[in-house]
C-alpha angles and dihedrals in degrees: 000000000000097000094126093051093045090048090051091048091049093048086051095052092041092054109099090210096057101102098135123088122268119218119203112201137186144134123283110288095013094123103259094134092046090048094052095044089050089047094053092049092044092045097044091043083070090063127066123215110242129165096346095314140074116256123196116250099184135063121273141113090287096048107177094356120142121252132211107210123188122170127183116186118179096199088088097073144331093257086063090067092069103112089209093052089049096046090046092054094048092047093049093050091049092049091051094046098045094036096238088154096217115177106173116059120193118224100209123089097232094055090045090052088053089048093051094045087051091055094055097073091039091061086068095057097040092035107139093182089278119153115221121218118174121174121189121184125212095010090164091069 
């Protein structure tokens, strides 16, 4: 099993000081996608959907804090590998969750990168105690 890796990922996400991205690397076919899919299922399973947000149901430093979860696994189809599509989906989900009320969405990758980077400091001002967990598969493509 991957219990050791799952436990390490859980510790990382439960650590209130873990604010930097975590990169999971491995060779082709080493099980990175399966590990991350299993981790998201395991981690979010510790939370309960209540009133439009996930609430934690197990102990930890963020007891009963809402969580924003966005996953993007490219194993579904080739179109999912488009970076602009992925970033647009992430930005739209963040905008809805954090009430950023964006109406116009750029279609090009560079503008979407700017939009995403603009959201990061805004999370601090609209932060409702939500944990942010974004998982992107096949980022090297």
